[in-house]
Backbone as XML, in Angstrom:
<?xml version="1.0"?>
<chain id="A" units="angstrom">
  <residue number="1" name="MET">
    <atom name="N" x="20.807" y="25.637" z="9.464"/>
    <atom name="CA" x="19.579" y="26.280" z="9.001"/>
    <atom name="C" x="18.504" y="26.138" z="10.084"/>
  </residue>
  <residue number="2" name="LYS">
    <atom name="N" x="17.686" y="27.134" z="10.178"/>
    <atom name="CA" x="16.564" y="27.059" z="11.120"/>
    <atom name="C" x="15.549" y="26.082" z="10.599"/>
  </residue>
  <residue number="3" name="THR">
    <atom name="N" x="14.936" y="25.336" z="11.480"/>
    <atom name="CA" x="13.913" y="24.386" z="11.068"/>
    <atom name="C" x="12.564" y="25.049" z="11.020"/>
  </residue>
  <residue number="4" name="GLY">
    <atom name="N" x="11.758" y="24.611" z="10.040"/>
    <atom name="CA" x="10.389" y="25.093" z="9.916"/>
    <atom name="C" x="10.194" y="26.372" z="9.137"/>
  </residue>
  <residue number="5" name="ILE">
    <atom name="N" x="11.271" y="26.998" z="8.629"/>
    <atom name="CA" x="11.092" y="28.250" z="7.878"/>
    <atom name="C" x="11.397" y="28.099" z="6.402"/>
  </residue>
  <residue number="6" name="HIS">
    <atom name="N" x="11.991" y="27.008" z="6.004"/>
    <atom name="CA" x="12.367" y="26.806" z="4.599"/>
    <atom name="C" x="11.339" y="25.969" z="3.868"/>
  </residue>
  <residue number="7" name="PRO">
    <atom name="N" x="11.072" y="26.279" z="2.572"/>
    <atom name="CA" x="10.131" y="25.470" z="1.805"/>
    <atom name="C" x="10.668" y="24.056" z="1.548"/>
  </residue>
  <residue number="8" name="ASP">
    <atom name="N" x="9.799" y="23.133" z="1.265"/>
    <atom name="CA" x="10.199" y="21.751" z="0.963"/>
    <atom name="C" x="10.964" y="21.707" z="-0.349"/>
  </residue>
  <residue number="9" name="TYR">
    <atom name="N" x="12.177" y="21.187" z="-0.298"/>
    <atom name="CA" x="13.073" y="21.091" z="-1.462"/>
    <atom name="C" x="13.178" y="19.621" z="-1.806"/>
  </residue>
  <residue number="10" name="HIS">
    <atom name="N" x="12.661" y="19.245" z="-2.966"/>
    <atom name="CA" x="12.535" y="17.836" z="-3.299"/>
    <atom name="C" x="12.847" y="17.581" z="-4.780"/>
  </residue>
  <residue number="11" name="PRO">
    <atom name="N" x="13.042" y="16.299" z="-5.175"/>
    <atom name="CA" x="13.302" y="15.981" z="-6.577"/>
    <atom name="C" x="12.056" y="16.257" z="-7.430"/>
  </residue>
  <residue number="12" name="VAL">
    <atom name="N" x="12.295" y="16.833" z="-8.615"/>
    <atom name="CA" x="11.226" y="17.156" z="-9.553"/>
    <atom name="C" x="11.739" y="16.887" z="-10.975"/>
  </residue>
  <residue number="13" name="VAL">
    <atom name="N" x="10.843" y="16.465" z="-11.874"/>
    <atom name="CA" x="11.193" y="16.296" z="-13.283"/>
    <atom name="C" x="10.632" y="17.486" z="-14.052"/>
  </residue>
  <residue number="14" name="PHE">
    <atom name="N" x="11.513" y="18.142" z="-14.818"/>
    <atom name="CA" x="11.095" y="19.229" z="-15.695"/>
    <atom name="C" x="11.067" y="18.701" z="-17.121"/>
  </residue>
  <residue number="15" name="GLU">
    <atom name="N" x="10.050" y="19.127" z="-17.890"/>
    <atom name="CA" x="9.919" y="18.718" z="-19.290"/>
    <atom name="C" x="9.866" y="19.954" z="-20.140"/>
  </residue>
  <residue number="16" name="ASP">
    <atom name="N" x="10.665" y="20.004" z="-21.208"/>
    <atom name="CA" x="10.671" y="21.093" z="-22.151"/>
    <atom name="C" x="9.447" y="20.935" z="-23.084"/>
  </residue>
  <residue number="17" name="ALA">
    <atom name="N" x="8.554" y="21.913" z="-23.110"/>
    <atom name="CA" x="7.341" y="21.831" z="-23.919"/>
    <atom name="C" x="7.676" y="21.764" z="-25.423"/>
  </residue>
  <residue number="18" name="GLY">
    <atom name="N" x="8.747" y="22.354" z="-25.856"/>
    <atom name="CA" x="9.070" y="22.353" z="-27.283"/>
    <atom name="C" x="9.759" y="21.102" z="-27.772"/>
  </residue>
  <residue number="19" name="THR">
    <atom name="N" x="10.680" y="20.574" z="-26.966"/>
    <atom name="CA" x="11.472" y="19.426" z="-27.415"/>
    <atom name="C" x="11.040" y="18.117" z="-26.773"/>
  </residue>
  <residue number="20" name="GLY">
    <atom name="N" x="10.356" y="18.196" z="-25.634"/>
    <atom name="CA" x="9.947" y="16.992" z="-24.956"/>
    <atom name="C" x="11.028" y="16.381" z="-24.055"/>
  </residue>
  <residue number="21" name="LYS">
    <atom name="N" x="12.211" y="16.974" z="-24.041"/>
    <atom name="CA" x="13.297" y="16.436" z="-23.222"/>
    <atom name="C" x="12.979" y="16.651" z="-21.744"/>
  </residue>
  <residue number="22" name="ARG">
    <atom name="N" x="13.268" y="15.651" z="-20.932"/>
    <atom name="CA" x="12.996" y="15.710" z="-19.509"/>
    <atom name="C" x="14.323" y="15.590" z="-18.735"/>
  </residue>
  <residue number="23" name="PHE">
    <atom name="N" x="14.373" y="16.271" z="-17.597"/>
    <atom name="CA" x="15.518" y="16.129" z="-16.720"/>
    <atom name="C" x="15.090" y="16.188" z="-15.271"/>
  </residue>
  <residue number="24" name="LEU">
    <atom name="N" x="15.798" y="15.438" z="-14.461"/>
    <atom name="CA" x="15.524" y="15.352" z="-13.018"/>
    <atom name="C" x="16.438" y="16.299" z="-12.278"/>
  </residue>
  <residue number="25" name="THR">
    <atom name="N" x="15.849" y="17.121" z="-11.422"/>
    <atom name="CA" x="16.604" y="18.051" z="-10.603"/>
    <atom name="C" x="15.864" y="18.235" z="-9.287"/>
  </residue>
  <residue number="26" name="ARG">
    <atom name="N" x="16.256" y="19.196" z="-8.488"/>
    <atom name="CA" x="15.568" y="19.476" z="-7.248"/>
    <atom name="C" x="14.953" y="20.880" z="-7.313"/>
  </residue>
  <residue number="27" name="SER">
    <atom name="N" x="13.788" y="21.045" z="-6.658"/>
    <atom name="CA" x="13.090" y="22.304" z="-6.689"/>
    <atom name="C" x="12.106" y="22.383" z="-5.565"/>
  </residue>
  <residue number="28" name="THR">
    <atom name="N" x="11.614" y="23.584" z="-5.291"/>
    <atom name="CA" x="10.539" y="23.763" z="-4.320"/>
    <atom name="C" x="9.192" y="23.755" z="-5.007"/>
  </residue>
  <residue number="29" name="ALA">
    <atom name="N" x="9.172" y="23.722" z="-6.356"/>
    <atom name="CA" x="7.919" y="23.711" z="-7.121"/>
    <atom name="C" x="7.237" y="22.336" z="-6.989"/>
  </residue>
  <residue number="30" name="THR">
    <atom name="N" x="5.895" y="22.361" z="-7.076"/>
    <atom name="CA" x="5.146" y="21.133" z="-6.982"/>
    <atom name="C" x="4.169" y="21.030" z="-8.157"/>
  </residue>
  <residue number="31" name="SER">
    <atom name="N" x="3.648" y="19.869" z="-8.383"/>
    <atom name="CA" x="2.707" y="19.647" z="-9.469"/>
    <atom name="C" x="1.831" y="18.442" z="-9.130"/>
  </residue>
  <residue number="32" name="ALA">
    <atom name="N" x="0.587" y="18.480" z="-9.618"/>
    <atom name="CA" x="-0.300" y="17.331" z="-9.453"/>
    <atom name="C" x="0.054" y="16.216" z="-10.431"/>
  </residue>
  <residue number="33" name="ARG">
    <atom name="N" x="0.658" y="16.581" z="-11.566"/>
    <atom name="CA" x="1.092" y="15.587" z="-12.554"/>
    <atom name="C" x="2.358" y="14.889" z="-12.077"/>
  </residue>
  <residue number="34" name="THR">
    <atom name="N" x="2.445" y="13.584" z="-12.310"/>
    <atom name="CA" x="3.622" y="12.838" z="-11.928"/>
    <atom name="C" x="4.126" y="12.029" z="-13.113"/>
  </residue>
  <residue number="35" name="VAL">
    <atom name="N" x="5.375" y="11.554" z="-12.974"/>
    <atom name="CA" x="5.971" y="10.740" z="-14.027"/>
    <atom name="C" x="6.886" y="9.728" z="-13.339"/>
  </residue>
  <residue number="36" name="GLU">
    <atom name="N" x="6.939" y="8.517" z="-13.894"/>
    <atom name="CA" x="7.875" y="7.522" z="-13.373"/>
    <atom name="C" x="9.205" y="7.700" z="-14.082"/>
  </residue>
  <residue number="37" name="TRP">
    <atom name="N" x="10.274" y="7.871" z="-13.308"/>
    <atom name="CA" x="11.590" y="8.123" z="-13.852"/>
    <atom name="C" x="12.332" y="6.796" z="-14.048"/>
  </residue>
  <residue number="38" name="SER">
    <atom name="N" x="13.436" y="6.811" z="-14.707"/>
    <atom name="CA" x="14.169" y="5.582" z="-15.032"/>
    <atom name="C" x="14.680" y="4.830" z="-13.802"/>
  </residue>
  <residue number="39" name="ASP">
    <atom name="N" x="14.748" y="5.487" z="-12.655"/>
    <atom name="CA" x="15.167" y="4.815" z="-11.426"/>
    <atom name="C" x="14.019" y="4.084" z="-10.732"/>
  </residue>
  <residue number="40" name="GLY">
    <atom name="N" x="12.822" y="4.146" z="-11.339"/>
    <atom name="CA" x="11.667" y="3.437" z="-10.785"/>
    <atom name="C" x="10.827" y="4.269" z="-9.816"/>
  </residue>
  <residue number="41" name="ASN">
    <atom name="N" x="11.317" y="5.446" z="-9.428"/>
    <atom name="CA" x="10.569" y="6.330" z="-8.535"/>
    <atom name="C" x="9.631" y="7.237" z="-9.313"/>
  </residue>
  <residue number="42" name="THR">
    <atom name="N" x="8.600" y="7.722" z="-8.648"/>
    <atom name="CA" x="7.640" y="8.662" z="-9.247"/>
    <atom name="C" x="7.911" y="10.045" z="-8.710"/>
  </residue>
  <residue number="43" name="TYR">
    <atom name="N" x="8.001" y="11.026" z="-9.621"/>
    <atom name="CA" x="8.306" y="12.411" z="-9.261"/>
    <atom name="C" x="7.264" y="13.356" z="-9.848"/>
  </residue>
  <residue number="44" name="PRO">
    <atom name="N" x="7.083" y="14.543" z="-9.235"/>
    <atom name="CA" x="6.206" y="15.562" z="-9.823"/>
    <atom name="C" x="6.764" y="15.984" z="-11.200"/>
  </residue>
  <residue number="45" name="LEU">
    <atom name="N" x="5.887" y="16.224" z="-12.163"/>
    <atom name="CA" x="6.289" y="16.646" z="-13.506"/>
    <atom name="C" x="5.851" y="18.062" z="-13.761"/>
  </residue>
  <residue number="46" name="LEU">
    <atom name="N" x="6.820" y="18.927" z="-14.084"/>
    <atom name="CA" x="6.529" y="20.317" z="-14.408"/>
    <atom name="C" x="6.931" y="20.562" z="-15.848"/>
  </residue>
  <residue number="47" name="THR">
    <atom name="N" x="6.019" y="21.112" z="-16.633"/>
    <atom name="CA" x="6.283" y="21.418" z="-18.034"/>
    <atom name="C" x="6.633" y="22.911" z="-18.120"/>
  </residue>
  <residue number="48" name="VAL">
    <atom name="N" x="7.755" y="23.209" z="-18.766"/>
    <atom name="CA" x="8.208" y="24.601" z="-18.930"/>
    <atom name="C" x="8.378" y="24.905" z="-20.402"/>
  </residue>
  <residue number="49" name="ASP">
    <atom name="N" x="8.293" y="26.172" z="-20.757"/>
    <atom name="CA" x="8.374" y="26.577" z="-22.171"/>
    <atom name="C" x="9.783" y="26.499" z="-22.728"/>
  </residue>
  <residue number="50" name="VAL">
    <atom name="N" x="10.782" y="26.905" z="-21.939"/>
    <atom name="CA" x="12.140" y="26.971" z="-22.459"/>
    <atom name="C" x="13.106" y="26.357" z="-21.423"/>
  </residue>
  <residue number="51" name="THR">
    <atom name="N" x="13.991" y="25.531" z="-21.944"/>
    <atom name="CA" x="15.108" y="24.997" z="-21.138"/>
    <atom name="C" x="16.373" y="25.174" z="-21.936"/>
  </residue>
  <residue number="52" name="SER">
    <atom name="N" x="17.504" y="24.730" z="-21.421"/>
    <atom name="CA" x="18.765" y="24.832" z="-22.167"/>
    <atom name="C" x="18.707" y="23.970" z="-23.430"/>
  </residue>
  <residue number="53" name="ASP">
    <atom name="N" x="17.781" y="23.020" z="-23.493"/>
    <atom name="CA" x="17.644" y="22.151" z="-24.661"/>
    <atom name="C" x="17.006" y="22.875" z="-25.846"/>
  </residue>
  <residue number="54" name="SER">
    <atom name="N" x="16.218" y="23.954" z="-25.580"/>
    <atom name="CA" x="15.548" y="24.659" z="-26.656"/>
    <atom name="C" x="15.852" y="26.141" z="-26.724"/>
  </residue>
  <residue number="55" name="HIS">
    <atom name="N" x="16.580" y="26.690" z="-25.750"/>
    <atom name="CA" x="16.865" y="28.141" z="-25.755"/>
    <atom name="C" x="17.893" y="28.456" z="-26.848"/>
  </residue>
  <residue number="56" name="PRO">
    <atom name="N" x="17.622" y="29.489" z="-27.656"/>
    <atom name="CA" x="18.521" y="29.824" z="-28.779"/>
    <atom name="C" x="19.954" y="30.063" z="-28.363"/>
  </residue>
  <residue number="57" name="PHE">
    <atom name="N" x="20.189" y="30.604" z="-27.194"/>
    <atom name="CA" x="21.568" y="30.859" z="-26.764"/>
    <atom name="C" x="22.343" y="29.557" z="-26.628"/>
  </residue>
  <residue number="58" name="TRP">
    <atom name="N" x="21.715" y="28.542" z="-26.056"/>
    <atom name="CA" x="22.413" y="27.272" z="-25.841"/>
    <atom name="C" x="22.405" y="26.352" z="-27.040"/>
  </residue>
  <residue number="59" name="THR">
    <atom name="N" x="21.450" y="26.527" z="-27.963"/>
    <atom name="CA" x="21.399" y="25.677" z="-29.127"/>
    <atom name="C" x="22.181" y="26.246" z="-30.290"/>
  </residue>
  <residue number="60" name="GLY">
    <atom name="N" x="22.548" y="27.537" z="-30.225"/>
    <atom name="CA" x="23.281" y="28.144" z="-31.301"/>
    <atom name="C" x="22.411" y="28.566" z="-32.455"/>
  </residue>
  <residue number="61" name="ALA">
    <atom name="N" x="21.094" y="28.555" z="-32.277"/>
    <atom name="CA" x="20.165" y="28.894" z="-33.338"/>
    <atom name="C" x="19.656" y="30.329" z="-33.248"/>
  </residue>
  <residue number="62" name="HIS">
    <atom name="N" x="20.416" y="31.184" z="-32.531"/>
    <atom name="CA" x="19.934" y="32.565" z="-32.438"/>
    <atom name="C" x="20.104" y="33.287" z="-33.762"/>
  </residue>
  <residue number="63" name="ARG">
    <atom name="N" x="19.228" y="34.276" z="-33.940"/>
    <atom name="CA" x="19.196" y="35.005" z="-35.215"/>
    <atom name="C" x="20.213" y="36.139" z="-35.226"/>
  </residue>
  <residue number="64" name="VAL">
    <atom name="N" x="20.752" y="36.423" z="-36.384"/>
    <atom name="CA" x="21.645" y="37.556" z="-36.554"/>
    <atom name="C" x="20.780" y="38.766" z="-36.880"/>
  </residue>
  <residue number="65" name="LEU">
    <atom name="N" x="20.958" y="39.825" z="-36.098"/>
    <atom name="CA" x="20.176" y="41.019" z="-36.320"/>
    <atom name="C" x="20.756" y="41.860" z="-37.466"/>
  </residue>
  <residue number="66" name="ASP">
    <atom name="N" x="19.904" y="42.475" z="-38.218"/>
    <atom name="CA" x="20.321" y="43.325" z="-39.319"/>
    <atom name="C" x="20.611" y="44.713" z="-38.756"/>
  </residue>
  <residue number="67" name="SER">
    <atom name="N" x="21.831" y="44.934" z="-38.289"/>
    <atom name="CA" x="22.165" y="46.200" z="-37.630"/>
    <atom name="C" x="22.128" y="47.371" z="-38.601"/>
  </residue>
  <residue number="68" name="GLN">
    <atom name="N" x="22.496" y="47.154" z="-39.849"/>
    <atom name="CA" x="22.482" y="48.260" z="-40.797"/>
    <atom name="C" x="21.057" y="48.687" z="-41.055"/>
  </residue>
  <residue number="69" name="GLY">
    <atom name="N" x="20.156" y="47.775" z="-41.180"/>
    <atom name="CA" x="18.743" y="48.129" z="-41.362"/>
    <atom name="C" x="18.167" y="48.874" z="-40.192"/>
  </residue>
  <residue number="70" name="ARG">
    <atom name="N" x="18.627" y="48.555" z="-38.976"/>
    <atom name="CA" x="18.160" y="49.262" z="-37.798"/>
    <atom name="C" x="18.680" y="50.682" z="-37.746"/>
  </residue>
  <residue number="71" name="VAL">
    <atom name="N" x="19.919" y="50.896" z="-38.188"/>
    <atom name="CA" x="20.487" y="52.228" z="-38.241"/>
    <atom name="C" x="19.742" y="53.089" z="-39.264"/>
  </residue>
  <residue number="72" name="GLU">
    <atom name="N" x="19.467" y="52.511" z="-40.425"/>
    <atom name="CA" x="18.743" y="53.250" z="-41.452"/>
    <atom name="C" x="17.349" y="53.611" z="-40.981"/>
  </residue>
  <residue number="73" name="LYS">
    <atom name="N" x="16.701" y="52.710" z="-40.268"/>
    <atom name="CA" x="15.372" y="52.978" z="-39.727"/>
    <atom name="C" x="15.435" y="54.124" z="-38.744"/>
  </residue>
  <residue number="74" name="PHE">
    <atom name="N" x="16.449" y="54.125" z="-37.877"/>
    <atom name="CA" x="16.629" y="55.205" z="-36.935"/>
    <atom name="C" x="16.846" y="56.542" z="-37.639"/>
  </residue>
  <residue number="75" name="GLU">
    <atom name="N" x="17.688" y="56.539" z="-38.671"/>
    <atom name="CA" x="17.958" y="57.776" z="-39.390"/>
    <atom name="C" x="16.723" y="58.288" z="-40.128"/>
  </residue>
  <residue number="76" name="ARG">
    <atom name="N" x="15.889" y="57.386" z="-40.662"/>
    <atom name="CA" x="14.655" y="57.821" z="-41.304"/>
    <atom name="C" x="13.705" y="58.452" z="-40.288"/>
  </residue>
  <residue number="77" name="LYS">
    <atom name="N" x="13.679" y="57.880" z="-39.113"/>
    <atom name="CA" x="12.727" y="58.364" z="-38.083"/>
    <atom name="C" x="13.207" y="59.659" z="-37.458"/>
  </residue>
  <residue number="78" name="TYR">
    <atom name="N" x="14.493" y="59.765" z="-37.111"/>
    <atom name="CA" x="15.005" y="60.920" z="-36.364"/>
    <atom name="C" x="15.946" y="61.812" z="-37.160"/>
  </residue>
  <residue number="79" name="GLY">
    <atom name="N" x="16.270" y="61.432" z="-38.377"/>
    <atom name="CA" x="17.222" y="62.221" z="-39.153"/>
    <atom name="C" x="18.652" y="61.806" z="-38.867"/>
  </residue>
  <residue number="80" name="ARG">
    <atom name="N" x="19.536" y="62.199" z="-39.733"/>
    <atom name="CA" x="20.925" y="61.823" z="-39.553"/>
    <atom name="C" x="21.549" y="62.714" z="-38.482"/>
  </residue>
  <residue number="81" name="ARG">
    <atom name="N" x="22.191" y="62.105" z="-37.527"/>
    <atom name="CA" x="22.840" y="62.864" z="-36.442"/>
    <atom name="C" x="24.266" y="63.157" z="-36.806"/>
  </residue>
  <residue number="82" name="THR">
    <atom name="N" x="24.775" y="64.281" z="-36.335"/>
    <atom name="CA" x="26.172" y="64.614" z="-36.567"/>
    <atom name="C" x="26.951" y="64.464" z="-35.268"/>
  </residue>
  <residue number="83" name="ARG">
    <atom name="N" x="28.235" y="64.172" z="-35.401"/>
    <atom name="CA" x="29.091" y="64.038" z="-34.245"/>
    <atom name="C" x="29.476" y="65.423" z="-33.754"/>
  </residue>
  <residue number="84" name="ARG">
    <atom name="N" x="29.914" y="65.477" z="-32.495"/>
    <atom name="CA" x="30.382" y="66.738" z="-31.949"/>
    <atom name="C" x="31.617" y="67.163" z="-32.737"/>
  </residue>
  <residue number="85" name="GLY">
    <atom name="N" x="31.679" y="68.462" z="-33.027"/>
    <atom name="CA" x="32.821" y="68.975" z="-33.771"/>
    <atom name="C" x="32.648" y="68.928" z="-35.272"/>
  </residue>
  <residue number="86" name="GLU">
    <atom name="N" x="31.588" y="68.234" z="-35.765"/>
    <atom name="CA" x="31.319" y="68.174" z="-37.177"/>
    <atom name="C" x="30.270" y="69.218" z="-37.530"/>
  </residue>
  <residue number="87" name="GLY">
    <atom name="N" x="30.339" y="69.730" z="-38.732"/>
    <atom name="CA" x="29.436" y="70.650" z="-39.365"/>
    <atom name="C" x="28.308" y="71.088" z="-38.631"/>
  </residue>
</chain>
């Protein structure tokens, strides 16, 4: 890699705003807030809205959409469509 053209890549702690879970990873992001980690070192702390700890896809708490209700809403708005070759 060329020197002097890449951003500083360093350890950072991310915190999920919803669940409070924290994890240590590496990032180019910085923050004035810091936190002492279990290894005794101090790292920048970044608070984020969604992580794998709170995202519905990873937690299995995603909602089931009412597809029949959506079809009926479409038909009310645009009328019932016919297929090619039908009436």
